[in-house]
ROGU-99635 format. One line per 3 residues: their letters; for each residue x, y, z of C-alpha. Coordinates in nm, 2 decimals. Layout:
N
a	X/Y/Z ~ ...
This chain:
125
mql	1.99/1.17/1.42 ~ 1.98/0.80/1.40 ~ 1.89/0.64/1.07
tra	1.75/0.27/0.99 ~ 1.95/0.05/0.78 ~ 1.71/0.13/0.46
eeq	1.74/0.49/0.53 ~ 2.13/0.49/0.57 ~ 2.14/0.29/0.26
vmq	1.95/0.55/0.05 ~ 2.15/0.84/0.22 ~ 2.48/0.68/0.09
ilw	2.34/0.67/-0.26 ~ 2.24/1.03/-0.25 ~ 2.57/1.12/-0.08
dlg	2.72/0.96/-0.37 ~ 2.50/1.11/-0.63 ~ 2.48/1.46/-0.50
egl	2.12/1.48/-0.59 ~ 1.87/1.24/-0.78 ~ 1.52/1.14/-0.86
vkd	1.37/0.82/-0.69 ~ 1.45/0.62/-1.02 ~ 1.81/0.72/-1.00
ird	1.83/0.63/-0.62 ~ 1.66/0.29/-0.69 ~ 1.89/0.23/-0.99
rfd	2.20/0.22/-0.77 ~ 2.05/-0.05/-0.55 ~ 2.19/-0.39/-0.63
epr	1.94/-0.67/-0.75 ~ 1.67/-0.74/-0.66 ~ 1.59/-0.36/-0.62
par	1.35/-0.24/-0.38 ~ 1.02/-0.13/-0.54 ~ 1.00/0.24/-0.65
ntv	0.72/0.29/-0.38 ~ 0.96/0.19/-0.11 ~ 1.25/0.40/-0.23
stv	0.98/0.69/-0.22 ~ 0.87/0.62/0.11 ~ 1.23/0.62/0.27
vri	1.31/0.95/0.09 ~ 1.00/1.11/0.24 ~ 1.09/0.97/0.58
lek	1.44/1.12/0.55 ~ 1.27/1.44/0.44 ~ 1.07/1.46/0.74
kgf	1.38/1.39/0.95 ~ 1.57/1.66/0.80 ~ 1.82/1.49/0.61
vdh	1.69/1.53/0.25 ~ 1.52/1.82/0.07 ~ 1.40/1.83/-0.29
ksy	1.33/2.07/-0.56 ~ 1.02/2.04/-0.77 ~ 0.99/2.04/-1.14
gnv	0.62/2.00/-1.19 ~ 0.54/1.66/-1.03 ~ 0.88/1.53/-1.05
yly	1.10/1.59/-0.74 ~ 1.49/1.61/-0.74 ~ 1.63/1.50/-0.40
fpv	1.93/1.61/-0.26 ~ 2.12/1.56/0.11 ~ 2.08/1.82/0.36
vsr	2.28/1.67/0.60 ~ 2.64/1.57/0.49 ~ 2.81/1.24/0.52
edy	3.09/1.37/0.74 ~ 2.84/1.53/0.99 ~ 2.64/1.22/1.02
srh	2.98/1.01/1.05 ~ 3.09/1.25/1.32 ~ 2.76/1.23/1.50
qlf	2.75/0.82/1.48 ~ 3.11/0.80/1.58 ~ 3.08/1.02/1.89
gll	2.77/0.84/1.98 ~ 2.95/0.52/1.97 ~ 3.24/0.68/2.16
egy	3.00/0.79/2.45 ~ 2.77/0.51/2.44 ~ 3.03/0.21/2.43
fdn	3.34/0.34/2.53 ~ 3.26/0.58/2.83 ~ 3.40/0.85/2.60
sfp	3.74/0.74/2.60 ~ 3.89/0.74/2.24 ~ 4.19/0.51/2.39
ama	3.97/0.24/2.49 ~ 3.75/0.28/2.14 ~ 4.13/0.28/1.94
sff	4.25/-0.02/2.16 ~ 3.92/-0.23/2.11 ~ 3.95/-0.19/1.72
are	4.32/-0.24/1.71 ~ 4.24/-0.58/1.91 ~ 3.95/-0.67/1.68
kdl	4.15/-0.61/1.38 ~ 4.46/-0.76/1.52 ~ 4.70/-0.48/1.44
sva	5.08/-0.53/1.51 ~ 5.27/-0.26/1.67 ~ 5.41/-0.19/1.34
eme	5.08/-0.11/1.21 ~ 4.97/0.07/1.53 ~ 5.29/0.30/1.48
eli	5.20/0.37/1.10 ~ 4.83/0.46/1.18 ~ 4.98/0.71/1.45
net	5.22/0.85/1.20 ~ 4.95/0.89/0.95 ~ 4.73/1.04/1.21
rke	5.00/1.29/1.30 ~ 5.06/1.39/0.95 ~ 4.68/1.44/0.88
lsd	4.64/1.67/1.21 ~ 4.96/1.88/1.09 ~ 4.81/1.92/0.76
skk	4.46/2.04/0.87 ~ 4.59/2.29/1.11 ~ 4.80/2.42/0.79
qk	4.48/2.44/0.61 ~ 4.33/2.67/0.87
């Protein structure tokens, strides 16, 4: 479930759009935009990888994501946790806290926000 940088850029655009033609995807890139053929090739690769599907309208293809942003993010984060932090969430959290130079007050705020989110998500279930 690994994407190249170009594939991830196209997926981010498709996740934002919900669905789109190659032209729509290309138009969302900053200047200088990649060539239409380049975007088309990346979309077809994503389709082969199972990230994207399409609806045909004659010879026009409307592409849409099959894998959600949340599922991809979850997979990437758990891969990072496993591959770089020996499956230790505290090790990963402390790494990012050090990298972002978080104060104790900011870390406490983060803990409180996390508690609230967990509580809210349990209530929704």
